[in-house]
C-alpha positions in Angstrom: 1.8 14.9 16.4 -0.3 18.1 16.4 -0.4 18.4 12.6 -3.0 17.4 10.0 -1.7 16.9 6.5 -4.1 17.3 3.5 -3.4 16.8 -0.2 -5.6 18.6 -2.7 -6.6 18.7 -6.3 -5.8 22.4 -6.2 -2.0 21.4 -6.3 -1.2 22.0 -2.7 -0.1 20.1 0.4 -1.8 21.8 3.3 -0.6 21.6 6.9 -3.1 22.5 9.7 -3.0 22.6 13.4 -4.9 19.5 14.4 -6.6 21.0 17.4 -7.6 24.5 16.2 -7.9 23.9 12.4 -5.5 26.9 11.7 -3.7 26.6 8.5 0.0 26.7 9.3 1.5 26.5 5.9 1.2 24.9 2.4 3.4 23.6 -0.3 2.5 24.2 -3.9 3.3 21.9 -6.9 2.5 22.0 -10.6 -0.2 19.3 -10.7 -3.2 18.0 -8.8 -2.3 15.7 -5.8 -4.8 12.9 -6.4 -3.4 10.4 -3.9 -2.7 10.8 -0.3 0.5 11.7 1.5 2.8 9.3 3.4 4.6 10.7 6.4 7.9 9.1 7.5 10.5 10.5 9.9 9.3 14.1 9.6 9.1 14.1 5.8 5.9 14.1 3.7 6.1 12.0 0.6 3.6 12.2 -2.2 3.2 12.1 -6.0 1.4 14.5 -8.4 -0.3 14.7 -11.7 2.7 16.8 -12.8 4.7 13.6 -13.2 6.8 14.1 -10.1 7.3 12.6 -6.6 8.0 15.0 -3.8 9.6 14.8 -0.3 8.7 17.8 1.8 10.3 18.3 5.3 7.8 19.4 7.9 10.7 21.2 9.7 12.0 23.3 6.8 8.7 23.4 4.8 10.8 22.8 1.7 12.1 19.9 -0.4 14.1 17.3 1.5 15.7 16.2 -1.8 17.7 18.4 -4.1 14.8 18.2 -6.6 11.5 16.2 -7.1 11.9 12.9 -8.8 10.5 12.9 -12.4 8.4 9.9 -13.6 7.2 9.4 -17.2 3.6 10.2 -16.5 1.0 11.2 -13.8 1.2 9.8 -10.3 -2.2 9.2 -8.8 -1.4 7.0 -5.8 0.4 7.5 -2.5 3.8 5.9 -2.0 4.9 3.2 0.5 7.9 4.2 2.5 10.4 2.3 4.7 13.7 3.3 6.4 15.6 3.1 3.1 13.3 3.6 0.2 10.2 5.3 -1.3 8.1 3.0 -3.5 5.5 4.5 -5.9 3.7 3.6 -9.1 2.9 5.8 -12.1 0.6 5.9 -15.1 3.7 5.4 -17.2 3.4 1.6 -16.4 6.5 1.8 -14.1 6.9 1.2 -10.4 9.9 3.1 -8.9 12.0 2.5 -5.8 13.8 5.7 -4.7 16.4 6.3 -2.1 14.5 7.9 0.8 17.3 10.3 1.7 18.2 11.6 -1.7 15.3 10.7 -4.1 17.8 8.9 -6.4 16.4 6.0 -8.4 17.3 2.6 -6.9 15.3 0.4 -9.4 12.4 0.6 -11.7 10.0 -2.1 -12.9 7.8 -1.8 -16.0 4.7 -3.8 -15.1 3.1 -3.4 -18.5 0.1 -1.3 -17.4 -0.8 2.0 -15.7 -0.7 1.9 -11.9 -3.4 4.3 -10.7 -3.5 3.5 -7.0 -1.3 3.4 -4.0 1.2 0.5 -3.5 1.4 -1.6 -0.3 4.6 -2.8 1.3 4.4 -6.0 3.4 7.0 -8.7 4.3 9.5 -7.6 1.8 6.9 -7.6 -1.0 5.4 -4.6 -2.9 1.8 -5.2 -3.9 0.8 -3.3 -7.0 -2.6 -3.1 -8.7 -3.1 -2.2 -12.3 -5.5 -1.3 -15.1 -4.7 -4.7 -16.7 -7.0 -6.2 -13.9 -4.2 -7.9 -12.1 -2.4 -7.6 -8.7 1.3 -8.2 -8.7 3.8 -8.9 -5.9 7.3 -7.4 -6.5 10.4 -8.1 -4.5 10.9 -4.8 -2.6 14.7 -5.2 -2.7 15.1 -5.7 -6.5 11.7 -5.1 -8.2 11.6 -8.6 -9.6 8.1 -10.0 -10.0 7.3 -12.8 -7.5 3.8 -13.5 -8.6 0.7 -12.1 -10.3 -2.9 -12.9 -10.5 -4.7 -13.9 -13.6 -6.9 -11.2 -15.2 -9.7 -10.3 -12.9 -13.1 -8.6 -13.4 -11.9 -4.9 -13.3 -9.1 -2.5 -12.7 -7.3 -2.8 -9.3 -7.3 0.8 -8.2 -7.6 0.7 -4.4 -4.5 -0.3 -2.4 -4.2 -3.8 -1.1 -4.4 -4.6 2.6 -1.9 -7.1 4.0 -2.6 -8.9 7.3 -1.4 -12.1 8.9 0.2 -13.5 5.7 -2.7 -12.6 3.5 -3.6 -9.8 1.1 -7.1 -8.4 0.5 -8.2 -6.0 -2.3 -11.1 -5.1 -4.4 -11.7 -4.4 -8.1 -13.8 -2.0 -10.2 -15.6 -5.1 -11.4 -17.3 -5.4 -8.0 -15.3 -8.2 -6.4 -13.2 -8.5 -3.3 -10.3 -11.0 -3.1 -8.3 -12.8 -0.4 -5.0 -14.3 -1.4 -2.0 -15.8 0.3 0.7 -13.2 0.4 3.5 -15.7 -0.2 2.3 -17.0 -3.6 -0.9 -15.3 -4.6 -3.1 -18.4 -4.3 -6.7 -17.8 -3.3 -7.9 -18.1 0.3 -11.6 -18.1 -0.7 -14.0 -17.6 -3.6 -14.0 -13.9 -4.6 -16.8 -12.0 -2.9 -19.3 -10.3 -5.2 -20.4 -6.8 -4.0 -22.7 -4.2 -5.4 -20.7 -1.5 -7.1 -17.0 -0.9 -7.9 -14.5 -1.0 -5.2 -12.5 2.2 -5.8 -10.6 2.4 -2.5 -8.7 -0.2 -0.6 -10.2 -2.2 2.3 -9.5 -1.6 6.0 -9.3 -4.0 8.9 -11.7 -4.1 11.9 -10.6 -7.0 14.2 -10.6 -9.9 11.9 -13.2 -8.4 9.5 -12.4 -6.7 6.2 -14.4 -3.5 5.7 -15.1 -2.5 2.1 -17.0 0.4 0.6 -18.3 0.6 -3.0 -19.2 3.4 -5.4 -22.8 2.2 -5.3 -22.9 3.3 -1.7 -22.7 0.1 0.3 -20.4 -1.0 3.2 -19.5 -4.6 3.6 -17.9 -6.6 6.3 -16.0 -9.7 5.1 -14.5 -12.4 7.3 -10.8 -12.4 6.6 -10.5 -16.2 7.1 -13.4 -17.5 5.1 -14.8 -14.7 2.9 -18.3 -14.7 4.5 -19.8 -11.4 3.8 -22.4 -9.2 5.6 -23.9 -5.9 4.4 -23.4 -3.3 7.1 -25.8 -0.4 6.3 -28.4 1.0 4.0 -27.2 2.6 0.8 -25.0 5.7 1.4 -25.9 8.7 -0.8 -23.2 9.4 -3.4 -21.1 6.2 -3.0 -17.8 5.5 -1.2 -14.6 6.4 -3.1 -12.1 6.5 -0.3 -11.0 4.2 2.6 -13.2 4.2 5.7 -11.6 4.9 9.0 -12.0 2.4 11.9 -11.9 3.0 15.6 -13.0 0.0 17.8 -16.6 -0.8 16.8 -17.1 2.4 14.8 -16.5 2.9 11.1 -16.4 6.5 9.7 -16.9 7.0 6.0 -17.2 9.9 3.6 -19.3 9.9 0.4 -19.0 11.4 -3.0 -22.1 13.5 -2.2 -20.2 15.3 0.5 -21.7 13.5 3.5 -20.0 11.8 6.4 -21.4 8.8 8.3 -20.6 7.0 11.5 -21.5 3.3 11.5 -21.5 1.0 14.6 -21.3 -2.6 13.5 -22.8 -3.9 16.8 -26.2 -2.1 16.3 -29.3 -3.3 14.5 -29.6 0.2 12.9 -25.9 0.7 12.3 -25.8 4.4 11.1 -25.2 6.3 14.4 -25.0 9.7 12.9 -24.6 11.5 9.6 -23.5 14.9 8.5 -25.5 16.8 7.4 -28.0 15.3 9.9 -30.8 15.1 7.3 -28.8 12.3 5.5 -29.3 9.8 8.4 
């Protein structure tokens, strides 16, 4: 609606008026909120480095559950949420499914490694990346493991993207993968990119858009893995997901810059902030 929700390392969820920028209220927790926030039915769900998962009502500005849910370690990623459950991974090697209304644990699955990133829910499967350099698919109803990849070139930190029966993700080892969602088999040979892929990819039409910490944006054909470099090197590197609107891609950098990229142009960077960065 008219609200903008922002999570922060300073241990707050902030709620702003989207049109004016006025801060309306904030909600403080005990640890940094490293991942994003997932909004569902008027409730903001997020995890914190204080080892807890929160559900904050936008109406009451207070917890929607009786108390936060305690995990065994820090939570760095955002949850996936559906009508019944909240799914989230933790650095304690566990993926949790919680009752969305009460925050009570429904199931837990020890995946054998820390889960630093956000999880993805698609077609009854929960896609989970880990520091063991694997992507797993869990059954969302029970937590049972359906398939896992072999060990890849680096941590799987950014969340996976599911689209048309496929799943796409990158690794800190500088690779981007396309797999069949049903069984985890490869769609194409992994694409090598320059730099670690810290954030999950996004979709632009039938192209997968990926940024790297070396400062490059790539467009990868979802069907065959053919890759194209979209822009000159971006100062500071890309650590978060780009935003896509039609032909435009908007991306922030670790140096504090923001770029607008138009994939149809010969010189694709349309503008940059500050302007001297273009």
